[in-house]
C-alpha positions as CSV (number, residue, x, y, z in Angstrom):
1,M,-0.4,-2.9,-17.1
2,T,2.8,-4.0,-19.0
3,R,4.8,-1.3,-20.6
4,V,6.0,-2.3,-24.1
5,D,9.2,-0.8,-25.5
6,F,10.2,-1.4,-29.1
7,Y,13.9,-1.1,-29.7
8,V,14.3,-0.8,-33.5
9,A,17.6,-0.8,-35.4
10,E,17.6,1.9,-38.0
11,S,17.9,0.7,-41.6
12,A,21.6,1.9,-41.9
13,S,22.5,0.3,-38.5
14,R,24.7,-2.7,-38.2
15,L,22.9,-3.8,-35.1
16,D,20.9,-7.0,-35.1
17,R,18.1,-7.9,-32.7
18,Y,20.5,-10.1,-30.6
19,Q,22.9,-7.2,-30.1
20,I,20.0,-5.0,-29.2
21,A,18.8,-7.6,-26.7
22,C,22.3,-7.6,-25.1
23,R,22.2,-3.8,-24.7
24,V,18.8,-3.8,-23.2
25,T,19.7,-6.7,-20.9
26,H,22.8,-4.9,-19.7
27,K,20.9,-1.7,-18.9
28,A,18.2,-3.6,-17.1
29,W,20.8,-5.7,-15.2
30,Q,22.6,-2.5,-14.1
31,A,19.3,-1.1,-12.8
32,G,18.7,-4.2,-10.7
33,H,16.0,-5.9,-12.7
34,R,15.4,-9.6,-13.1
35,V,15.3,-10.3,-16.9
36,L,13.9,-13.2,-18.9
37,L,15.0,-13.3,-22.6
38,H,12.5,-15.2,-24.7
39,T,13.7,-16.8,-27.9
40,A,11.8,-19.1,-30.3
41,T,14.3,-21.9,-30.4
42,G,17.1,-23.5,-28.5
43,D,19.6,-22.5,-31.2
44,E,18.7,-18.8,-30.7
45,A,18.9,-19.2,-26.9
46,R,22.4,-20.7,-27.2
47,H,23.4,-17.9,-29.7
48,L,22.3,-15.3,-27.2
49,D,24.0,-17.1,-24.4
50,R,27.3,-16.8,-26.3
51,L,26.7,-13.1,-27.1
52,L,26.0,-12.2,-23.4
53,W,29.4,-13.6,-22.4
54,T,31.1,-11.1,-24.7
55,A,28.7,-8.2,-25.2
56,Q,30.5,-5.8,-23.0
57,D,34.2,-5.0,-23.5
58,I,35.0,-4.5,-19.9
59,S,32.7,-7.0,-18.3
60,F,30.3,-9.9,-19.0
61,I,26.6,-10.0,-18.3
62,P,26.0,-12.8,-15.7
63,H,23.2,-15.1,-17.0
64,G,22.0,-18.7,-17.5
65,L,19.8,-20.8,-19.6
66,L,16.4,-21.6,-18.3
67,G,16.2,-25.1,-17.0
68,Q,20.0,-25.3,-16.5
69,A,20.7,-22.3,-14.2
70,D,19.3,-21.7,-10.8
71,P,16.8,-18.8,-10.9
72,T,17.5,-17.8,-7.3
73,H,21.1,-17.0,-8.3
74,N,20.6,-15.7,-11.8
75,R,18.9,-12.4,-12.4
76,I,19.1,-13.0,-16.1
77,L,17.7,-16.2,-17.8
78,I,17.3,-17.2,-21.4
79,G,14.3,-19.3,-22.5
80,D,13.8,-21.0,-25.8
81,G,10.0,-20.8,-26.3
82,N,9.1,-23.9,-24.2
83,L,8.2,-21.8,-21.2
84,A,4.8,-22.8,-19.8
85,D,5.0,-20.9,-16.5
86,P,7.4,-17.9,-16.3
87,L,9.1,-17.2,-13.1
88,A,7.1,-14.6,-11.1
89,E,10.1,-12.8,-9.7
90,Y,11.3,-11.7,-13.1
91,D,10.0,-8.2,-14.1
92,V,11.5,-7.6,-17.5
93,L,10.8,-9.7,-20.6
94,I,12.9,-9.3,-23.7
95,N,11.2,-10.9,-26.7
96,L,13.2,-12.2,-29.7
97,A,10.5,-14.5,-31.0
98,S,8.3,-13.6,-33.9
99,A,5.1,-14.1,-32.0
100,V,3.6,-12.3,-29.0
101,P,4.6,-14.3,-25.9
102,L,1.4,-15.7,-24.3
103,F,2.7,-14.8,-20.8
104,F,4.0,-11.2,-21.5
105,S,1.3,-9.5,-19.4
106,R,2.9,-11.0,-16.2
107,F,5.9,-8.7,-16.6
108,V,6.2,-5.0,-15.7
109,R,8.1,-4.3,-18.9
110,L,8.4,-6.0,-22.3
111,A,11.2,-5.1,-24.7
112,E,10.7,-6.1,-28.3
113,C,14.0,-6.2,-30.2
114,V,13.6,-5.4,-33.9
115,D,16.0,-5.5,-36.9
116,H,15.4,-5.5,-40.6
117,Q,14.9,-9.3,-40.7
118,V,11.8,-9.2,-38.3
119,K,10.4,-5.8,-39.1
120,Q,7.1,-7.1,-40.6
121,D,6.5,-9.5,-37.7
122,S,7.2,-6.6,-35.3
123,R,4.6,-4.4,-36.9
124,E,2.0,-7.1,-36.3
125,R,3.0,-7.3,-32.6
126,Y,2.9,-3.5,-32.4
127,R,-0.7,-3.5,-33.6
128,F,-1.6,-6.4,-31.2
129,Y,-0.3,-4.4,-28.2
130,R,-1.7,-1.0,-29.5
131,D,-5.2,-2.5,-30.1
132,R,-5.3,-3.8,-26.5
133,G,-4.3,-0.5,-25.0
134,Y,-0.8,-1.3,-23.8
135,P,1.4,1.7,-23.4
136,L,4.0,1.7,-26.2
137,Q,7.4,3.4,-26.6
138,M,9.6,3.4,-29.6
139,H,13.4,3.6,-29.4
140,H,15.4,4.0,-32.7
141,L,18.9,2.7,-32.5
142,R,21.9,3.4,-34.7
């Protein structure tokens, strides 16, 4: 069963959900996971693409855009919501869209990135996962 982690920026935090996604991606990448970042739009995917190039001061996070990068050579891909059949070899899904991804249960772990702009939508997703018995973890970030 998919483990669902909510990474929530505290109200006084300057973090947004994209910065949270970069942190979670970096940690998963360092642990050897294959990560799919799920955004709602192409604009969000491109924004996240730019952030991942500069997220770490001493290194970048190697990644590509789904449909443009070769999945066999990229452990981290960014999709823009038009994903009908996610790649089976990816084990971590990072959700930045407002809706529950239809394919989330194919992943070992799901990370929901939450800032003040999407807090209400994230509460609905939390209830969705909770009501279906998925194991949930909360991580509050400063």
